PLY file of the C-alpha trace (Angstrom):
ply
format ascii 1.0
element vertex 179
property float x
property float y
property float z
element edge 178
property int vertex1
property int vertex2
end_header
77.11 45.86 73.41
74.81 49.49 74.15
73.09 50.77 71.17
74.27 53.88 69.67
72.95 56.91 71.19
75.00 60.20 70.41
78.06 61.29 68.41
79.89 64.25 67.93
81.82 65.18 65.10
83.79 68.62 63.77
82.80 70.29 61.08
85.41 72.90 60.17
84.83 74.30 56.91
81.49 74.49 54.89
82.82 71.73 52.92
82.96 69.31 55.57
79.47 70.56 56.01
78.80 69.44 52.46
80.53 65.99 52.86
78.22 65.15 55.96
75.26 66.91 54.64
75.66 64.03 51.52
76.31 61.57 54.12
73.21 61.99 55.75
70.92 61.69 52.68
72.79 58.29 52.04
71.08 56.87 54.92
67.92 58.81 55.26
64.47 56.33 54.20
60.95 57.88 53.66
59.80 58.75 56.81
62.85 59.68 58.99
63.12 63.09 61.01
66.10 64.59 61.22
66.27 68.17 63.39
68.63 70.83 63.08
69.29 72.66 66.78
72.21 75.81 67.33
72.21 79.66 67.31
71.35 82.10 65.15
73.98 81.82 61.57
74.92 78.12 62.88
75.05 76.39 59.68
71.70 74.74 60.05
69.94 75.69 56.30
72.88 75.56 54.73
73.31 72.27 56.33
69.26 71.04 54.68
70.47 72.58 51.23
73.42 69.90 51.57
71.36 67.34 52.23
69.07 68.40 49.93
71.49 68.26 47.10
72.55 64.98 48.58
68.57 63.51 48.10
69.31 64.74 44.08
67.45 68.53 44.73
69.33 69.83 41.42
71.55 72.92 42.24
68.94 75.60 40.63
66.20 75.04 43.30
67.12 77.29 46.14
67.00 76.11 49.27
66.05 79.13 51.89
65.44 79.24 55.46
61.46 78.71 55.01
60.72 80.99 57.95
58.18 82.46 57.39
56.58 79.92 54.91
57.30 77.21 57.45
57.22 74.03 55.11
59.00 73.61 52.14
58.68 70.60 49.89
61.37 69.77 47.33
61.01 67.08 44.66
64.15 64.79 45.35
64.77 61.03 45.81
62.69 61.19 48.16
59.59 63.32 49.35
61.69 66.42 51.54
59.89 68.27 53.36
62.23 71.22 55.73
60.10 72.71 58.49
61.36 76.04 60.62
59.35 76.28 64.10
61.50 79.13 64.77
57.51 81.74 64.91
55.37 78.63 65.93
53.83 79.46 68.93
52.22 75.93 69.71
52.32 71.97 69.11
48.78 72.56 68.26
49.72 74.84 65.06
52.35 72.03 63.42
48.94 69.90 62.40
47.76 72.46 60.34
51.04 72.60 58.87
50.93 68.65 58.24
53.98 67.61 59.49
52.72 65.05 61.93
51.02 63.74 58.86
54.15 62.89 56.86
57.01 61.88 59.82
56.84 57.56 59.87
55.52 58.11 56.96
55.63 59.42 53.23
58.91 62.06 53.36
62.06 62.84 55.24
61.72 65.62 57.43
64.05 68.41 58.71
62.64 70.15 61.30
64.80 73.59 62.11
64.66 74.60 65.48
62.63 71.69 67.04
63.38 70.61 69.52
60.64 72.26 71.96
58.02 70.36 69.79
60.07 67.07 70.55
56.71 65.69 71.82
54.58 66.68 69.00
57.20 65.81 66.64
56.83 61.55 67.74
60.25 62.22 69.50
61.87 59.72 67.04
64.38 60.86 64.75
67.67 61.90 64.68
68.66 65.76 66.40
71.89 67.63 64.82
73.12 69.92 67.23
75.22 72.69 65.58
77.30 75.52 67.71
80.66 77.04 67.08
83.94 75.21 67.13
87.59 76.99 65.98
87.46 76.20 63.40
83.79 75.97 61.55
81.64 73.75 64.36
80.56 70.63 65.91
77.83 68.37 64.73
76.51 66.13 68.24
74.23 63.73 67.13
71.28 62.43 68.95
69.70 59.29 68.36
65.53 59.11 70.00
63.88 56.16 69.39
64.35 53.25 67.59
64.03 55.11 64.38
66.96 57.43 65.53
69.33 55.16 66.64
69.47 52.83 63.30
69.98 55.98 61.18
72.31 57.39 63.70
74.24 53.78 63.01
73.73 54.12 59.63
75.85 57.67 59.48
78.72 56.50 61.97
79.04 53.80 59.56
79.28 55.97 56.26
81.59 58.10 57.86
83.86 55.85 59.28
84.13 54.02 56.05
83.91 57.25 54.00
87.60 58.26 51.78
87.05 61.73 52.42
87.17 62.68 49.25
85.09 65.44 48.36
84.29 63.31 44.59
80.65 62.80 46.03
80.00 66.46 47.14
77.94 68.07 44.05
77.38 72.09 45.68
76.76 75.21 44.61
79.10 76.30 47.53
83.02 75.90 45.91
85.19 76.62 48.45
87.04 74.96 51.33
87.39 77.80 54.09
85.93 78.58 56.84
82.21 79.41 57.07
0 1
1 2
2 3
3 4
4 5
5 6
6 7
7 8
8 9
9 10
10 11
11 12
12 13
13 14
14 15
15 16
16 17
17 18
18 19
19 20
20 21
21 22
22 23
23 24
24 25
25 26
26 27
27 28
28 29
29 30
30 31
31 32
32 33
33 34
34 35
35 36
36 37
37 38
38 39
39 40
40 41
41 42
42 43
43 44
44 45
45 46
46 47
47 48
48 49
49 50
50 51
51 52
52 53
53 54
54 55
55 56
56 57
57 58
58 59
59 60
60 61
61 62
62 63
63 64
64 65
65 66
66 67
67 68
68 69
69 70
70 71
71 72
72 73
73 74
74 75
75 76
76 77
77 78
78 79
79 80
80 81
81 82
82 83
83 84
84 85
85 86
86 87
87 88
88 89
89 90
90 91
91 92
92 93
93 94
94 95
95 96
96 97
97 98
98 99
99 100
100 101
101 102
102 103
103 104
104 105
105 106
106 107
107 108
108 109
109 110
110 111
111 112
112 113
113 114
114 115
115 116
116 117
117 118
118 119
119 120
120 121
121 122
122 123
123 124
124 125
125 126
126 127
127 128
128 129
129 130
130 131
131 132
132 133
133 134
134 135
135 136
136 137
137 138
138 139
139 140
140 141
141 142
142 143
143 144
144 145
145 146
146 147
147 148
148 149
149 150
150 151
151 152
152 153
153 154
154 155
155 156
156 157
157 158
158 159
159 160
160 161
161 162
162 163
163 164
164 165
165 166
166 167
167 168
168 169
169 170
170 171
171 172
172 173
173 174
174 175
175 176
176 177
177 178
């Protein structure tokens, strides 16, 4: 059997995105890299917030895009780094941010706009591609390397076993409407 390398799912509502974020959070281990790509407003930071809540970052802690700070670190069940590389000029700047020192080690690293730096990031993890769709969004998950394949396998297994209930979602957005 070929290893699972790509899965596409529908995220028709904000609630579905929160559920997926909680599912992904439950599958993450220290050292995992998740790269989020998509147009402006596609929901990258919203998904990061959902993962952060799933990892235990309290609702009173604001999860915003680190567009200007470049990296935010949160105390969670696993150390959580959230980075936005949109404004980064080159791969050499990743060293200054300390991201490359943490990937594959002690923290979960979620990177927005990281695909153009995939080689510098180690090209080993789960790439998430968010796209507008009616209703909501589609999410294409692409596994890269052994670590990415293992994470995608865990996520796919959880998605198939999930009850679909909202009970596991401790969210700070209480609507089930479209984005």
